[in-house]
N, C-alpha and C positions, 0 to 999 in steps of 0.2 A: 458719694464719699462722705464719711462721717465729719460733722463739724466739731471744732474744738472751741471751748469757751475760754477766753483769756481776759485778764484785767490789765488795762493800759494805765500805768501810773501818771503818764503825761496828761491824759484826758480825764483821769479819774472815773473811768467808765468801763463796763464789760463790753466785749464784742465777740462775735463768732467768726471763725475763719475755717476754711477747709483744711483737713488734716494734710500735712506736708507743705503748707504755705510757708514761704521764706519770710523772715523778718523784714527784708527789704520791700516785699510786696505790701506788707502791713503798713509800713511807714509811708509808702507812696499813696496808699488808699486814704490814710489819715490826712496827709497833706492835701490831697484832692478834695477832702471834705472840709478843709479850712484850718486844720491843725498846722501850726507853724512854730518854729524854734528860732532863737536868736542866731544860731549857726546851723549849718547843714547837719543832718543826722549822720553819724559816723559809725556807731555801734549800738549795742543794746545790753542792758542788764536783764537777764532772764532768771527770775528767782534769786536775784542778787549775785549772779555769776555773769561775768562779761562774755558776750558772744558776738561773733561777726554777723553781719546782716544777711549772710547766706544761710544762717542757721534755720532749719526747718522745724516747724511746730508740729509735734505729734502727741503732746499732752497739754492739759491746762497749765497755764503759767501766769505769774505776775511779770509784766514787761515794762521796762522803762527805757525809752530811746534816749541816747546821749549824743551831744555834739561837742564842739571844742570848749564849751563853757563848763564841761565836766572833766575831772582829772583823767578818767578812763578814756574819754573821747580824745583828749589831747595826746595821751600816750599812743593810741591807735593811729592818730595822724602822724606823729613823729616817727613811729616804726615804719609806716608806709612810705614816708618821705625818704627815710634811710634806704629803703629797698629801691626806690627810684634812682637815688644817687648810686647805689651799688651797681644797678643795671647799666647806667650811663658810663660809669668808670670802667666797667668790664667791656663795654662796647668800644670805648675809645682807647683803652689800655689793656688789651687782652693778656699781656704777659706780666701785669702788675697786680697788686692786691690793695684794695681799699681797707683802711683800718679806721673805724669810728671809735676813737680812743677814750675820750672822757668828756664830761659836761663842763662847759664854760658859762659864765653869767650871760653870755649872748647867744648860746646855742651849743652845738656839739663840735668838738675839735676833731678834725679828720686829717689823715695823711694818706697819700698814695705811696706805696712802698714797693721796692724790688723784692723778688721772691726770697732771696738769700739775705741773711742778716750780716752786719759788720762783724769783724773778728772778735770784738768784745761782747757780742751778743745783742747790741743795740740795733734797732731797725735801720735798714738801709733806705733812707727816704728819697723818693723822687720829687724834686722841687718843681712844682708847677708854676708856670708864669701867669701873669695877669691875663694874657691872651688865652691860655689854656683854661683858666678858671671861667672866663667868659664863654668859652666853647662848651664847658660842662654845664653851665647854667642854661645856655640856649638849648642844649640837648634835653635837659630835664624839662624845660618849658614845652618842648616838642612832645615828650612822653606824656606830660600832664594834659596837653591839648588833645592828644589822641584818645584820652579817656579809656585806657586799657584796663581790663579787669584783673584783679588779684584772685588767683585760684589757689587751692591747696589740696593735697591728697597724702595719704599715708604711704611711706616707703620703708622697706626693710632696712635693717642696720647695714647689710652688705651694699644695698643700693645707695644709701647715704654716703658711706665711706668712699665708694667708687666715684660718685658724683662730685663730692666736694674735694676729693683728692685731685680730680681733673681741674677743678677751679683754683687749686693752689691754696685752699683755706685750711691750713694745717691745724689751727686752733679749733676749728669746728670739728674736724676729724678726731682730734684728741678728745674732745668732749664726748662725742658719740661712743668712742671706744671705752672711755672711763665709766660711762653709765651702763653700757652693755645691754640696752633694751632691744627688744625684737623689732620695733618699728618706731618711726617718728613722723610728725606732721610737718610737711615741707610745703612752703609757699612758692608760687610760680608767677613770674611777670614776663610775658613775651619771650618765653624760652629760658629766662634766667631763674635760678633757684636760690632760696635762702630759708633760714629758720628763725623763728621769733618766739618769745615766751608770752605772747598775747596776740589777739586777733588784729587784722589789718582792716582798713576801710574798704568799701566795695570796689573802687576803681581809682585810677590815677587822676581822674577829673576832679576829685575832691580836694586835691592838693595844690591849689592855685597860689597860695601865699608861702613864699620862702625866699631865701637869698643865700648867696655864697660870697664870703668875704675872706681874702687872704689873711692868714694869721700865723705868725712864727714860721715853722718849717712846712706848715700845711695850710689848712683853711678852716673856717668856721661855717657850719651849716646852720643857718638861722631859720627859725619857724615862727608862727604867729605869736604875738603877745597874749598873755592871759587876760581876757576881758576886752581885748581889741583885736578881733579876728582878722581884720584886713591890713594889719601892720606887723612887721616882723619885730623881734626883740631888738632894742637899740644896741649898737655895738659898743662894748666897753672893753677897752684894752687894758685889763688889770694884769700888769706884767709880773707882779710878785706872786699872785695866785697861780698864774699860768706857768711860771717857772717851777713852783712847787709841784704842780700836777705833772709837768713834763719830766721833772727829776724822778718822781715816783714811778712813772711809766717806764722810763729808761731802766730804772733799777729792777723793776719786775722782769723786764726783758733780759737783763744781764743775769738774773737769777734763773732764767729759763722757765719762768712761770708768769707768762703774760695773760694766759687765759685760764678759765676754770678747769678745763680738761687737764692741763698740766698740774694744776693744784691738786685735783682729784688723784692723779697718778702718784704724787708725793705722799698723799695720805694712804692710798692703797698699798704702796710699796714699803711703807714704814719709814719714809725719809722725812716726815713732817717735823720731827723734833729738831733736826738740823736747820730747817727753815725757820722754826720758831726762834732759835738761838741767833740766827743771822738778822732777823727782823728786829729783835730786841736790841741787838748790838747797834743796828742802824739808829734806833731811837736814842740810845745812850749817846751816840756820837752827835746827834742833832741837839740834844739838850746841852751837851758840853760846848758845842759851837755857839749857841745862843748865849750861854754863860760867859764865854770868852768875849763876845761882843759887848756884853754889859760891863765886864771887867775893864775892857779897853776904854770905856767912857766913865770909869769910876770917879774921876774928878768932878764930873758934872751930874751924872745920873743918880738920883736918890729914890726914884719910884719906878717900878715895873708894873705896867698894866697888861693884863691878859684877857683877851676877848675871844669869843667864838660862838658858833651856833649850838643849839641843844645837843647834848651827848657827844660833844667833840672831845671830851676829856680835859676840860679846863682845870678842874680841881687837881687831878693827877699831874698835869703839866706844871702847875704852880709849885707843887711839892717836889717834883723831880728837879725842876729848875732851881729851886731853893737849895737842894742838896749840891748841885753842881757849883752854885755860887759859894757855898760854904767851903768846898774843896779849894777854891781860889782865894780863900781868906776873907771873903765878905760875910757879913752877918745879916741874913734876910729875916725880915719880920713880916708876918702875914696879917692883913686886915681884909675882912669880907665887905665888899661894896654894898651888900644887902643890908648892912647895919645903917646905911644912910638913906633908907626910905623915909619919906614924909609920913606923918601920922595918917592913919587910914582915911579920916574924914577930909583930908586935904588932897587925897589922890585924885588926879583927873579921871574923868569918865569917857568911855568911847562912844561911838555913834549909837550903841544900843543902850546907853545909860549904865553900863557895867564899869566897875573900877578897872582902869587900864594900868596894871602894875608894870607893864613893859615899856611904857613911854618914858622919855627923859624927865618929864615933869613929876614923875612918881618918886624922884630922888631929891633929897635936900641938898641941892647943888651949892647953896651959899655956905652951909656948914662944911661940906666936903672940901670946897676950895680954901676956905679959911684954915681948916686944920692941916691941909697939905702944905700950905704956905708956912704955917707956924712950924710944922715938923721939919721942913727944909731949912728953916732959919735956926734950927737947933732948939726950938722951944718944946716944953713938955705940954702935951694935950691929953685930955680925957676922952678916950674913944667911946662912942655910943654903942649900945647894943639894941637890937630891934626885937621886940616881942611880937611874933607873928599871930599869936592867938589873940592878944589884946589890940594889935594893930597900932602900936606906938613905940617910939624909941625911949630908952632910958639910960641913965648913967649910973654905974656901980663901982666907980673907983678904978677903972681899967685905964691907967695912965701909960703913955708911950712918949719916948724921945729918941730921935735919930742921932747917933754919934757918928764919928768919922767913917767907920767901915760898915755902918748899917745901911741897908736898902729896904724899901717897903715894897712888898708884892701884893697886888690887889687884882682880883679877877671879877668880871661882870660883863653883861651884854653891851653896855655903853662905853666900855673902856677905850675903844678906838675913836670915839666921837669927840672932836675937839670942843664941842659945845658943852661937854660935861665939866670941863675945868677951864673955862675961858680966861680966868685971871691967874692961872698958874703958868710959870715959865716952862714952855714945852721942851726946852733944851735939857731940862732936868728929868724928863720922862722918857722911858724906853717902852715901846709898845710891841706886844707879841700877839699875833693872830693864830689861834689853834683850831684846826678842823680835821675831820677824817676825810682826807682828799684821796679816796681810793682811785687808782688808775688800773686796777685789775678789771679785765673784761670777761664776759661769758665766752665770747669768741670774737672774730674779726669785726663783725658788724652789729654786735650787741654789747654796749657798754653797761657798766653797773652804776646805778644812781648813788651818789654820795648821800643823798637824803634818805634813801631806803636803808643804807647801812646804819645811819644814825638813828633812824626810827627803831630798828631792831635792838640796837644798844639800849635805847631808852625804855623800850618795852620790857626787856629783861631786868634792867636795874630797878625800875619803878615797881614792877611786880614783886621783886624780891625785897626791896627796902621799904616800900610805902604801901604795899598791898593793892596797888592800882591794877585793875583787871585789864587784860590786853586790848579789849575793844575800846576802852576809854582812851588809851594811848593813841589808837588809830583814829578815832573820831575827833580828837583834839589836835591831831598832827597838822592839819591844814591851817588852823589858827596859829600854831607855833611857827609854821613856815611864813605866814604873813608877817608876824612880828620880826622874824629874822630878816625878811626882805626890807622891812622898814628901818630896823634899828641896828643891824649888824653888817649885812653885805655891802651897803653903800660906802662903808668906811674901811673895807679890807686893805686898801692900798695905803692907809695911814700907818700900817704896821712897820716897825723897824726889822722884824723878823717873822717868818712864817713857820710854824711847827705843824707838820703833817702827822696827825695821830693815828692814821690808818695802819693796820698791820696786814701784810700779805696773807697771813694765815688765819685771819679772824673770822671769815665767813664760815668755815667748817666748825668753828667754836660757837658762833652765834646760832647756827642751825641747830646744834644739839640742845640749846636752851629755848630757842624761839618756836621751833616746830610744835612742841606739845602745847605751848600757850596759844598759838594760832588755831590749832585744831579744836580748842574748846569753844570757839566762837560759833554760835548757832546760825543756821541759814537765815533765820528771820532778823538777825542783827543788822543794823545799818553799816556795821564794820565788816560784814561777811565778804563783800566783793573784794575789798582791799586785802583781807586775810587770805582769800583764795589766790589773789595775784601774788602775794608774797610766798605762799606755799608752793606755787608753781615755779617761782624763781628759785626757792631753796631746794626744789626737787632736782636741780641741776648739780647740787653740791653734795659731796660725800662728807658726812659729819665726823668729827674727831670723837674718840672714846675718852671717858674720864681718865684713863691711865695716860693717854697722850697729852691731855690738857694739864696734867700734873707738871709737865715740863715748862708751863708758862710761869715765869718767876713772880713772886709775890709783890714785886714793885711795878709789874707791867700795867700799862694804862688799861688793858682789858680787864684787869682784876677790879677796877672801879665798877664794872658792870656785871661781872659774873661772880664776884665775891672772892675773898681770899687775899685782899690787898693789905699790906702792913705799913704803908706810908703814914 
């Protein structure tokens, strides 16, 4: 049999393998020869496209084996762990449905549900006891110890509809029908079936690290920490964030659009404009509710801080909130926290010697605190401006004073961190956390990452407004996420109010703009693997037409990213 020459990026060497050799065999032969990784090999990038380890080599390739220390390895691990959980729940509760609903700081929020919904459309949750959770965990450990293989094969549309109808997975069936393809790749584990938009690990024996912890009406599936493979994520019971996610999840269910399949149906049937109007009305109601909370504390609150991760819509949120405050008779004034950067040469540097513009020390905290206290005391102050080209702040006569009905609105990444204004009376500050906390799912067992949603927003906006090429957005995203994990997410619970900027209809909008950008990325680019993953995800979604997108109002938060906003 003919030998194939491949290049292994891990060893930086060429090697020959027999045609038809599986990646798993190549990985094992490398390990036997002394090659080792920090974590077990879980998948591989073949010419920058993610493949399962059962992929057979029939052409020359560049191959890079990845473990849990790589984002694609982590996603393969988590997908596979979800499949184990799905199998165990179906074994123990054959008449019920597992819903892997949305991401939490500590893992994935899951519920076991009855097949029929409540009268108002919300899920009919089966409340598991601590004893039952322990039984689920024990059963999962049993499946992991058995080291059962994950297999997959192509099934026709008719076979998929029949199979998942019997399983009671209506959202998955809706998805298949809305896409209308001839066949689908279906994974199997010991007789149970599921679908995923990415490969799985070779077998259940790779999934030794996990935990299940009761949370709200369901439980949290915890997986290993990034960088510490033998420990699960620490449990953080962030009630305000969880409440916002649960609220959005229930609202999606009430609208009858919990999964992408139903959303696709709305698009294909011409009902999407009604959904756009309902979602925008929900946002308006939330802005008004937060403004009401600020107004109720008008005797004490003089400053509103707005914080959130990248592309959460902080700028639009501050403007829409200002409008609602004006309706109530308040007079909002806006200052950008970016004007309080220290001069460039005073900016702290990171571990690589680069300027760390996202750390708290990059801000002139002394000046900020002093001016806030002066403003709250009714004094007039001269607000600085920051010249980003020159790297220093300057004063040009921009004076401000807060009168009785005036409130100050400021947005920035550190706005929820008490260390930003340690000497300012916290009772005079109202804090808002804004983020795109989507609870829409692909189907029952595949949730949609809020991080992916925000990355698509950022890619579209930055390409349109700043000329940033899509691959730069992708390659920088992990650095952005590290900054969020350090500077924003630990302080979410300090918020007095949470605004969820996600729209139930936005993925069909983002697909229209993002898909052409992602397709421009060349196979040789380091961003190609991530672009391929995002394209596969977007392939499940039916895009809106320009005529349908015309129904999105010019004040919509989405207009901040796709253009046409008049705020």
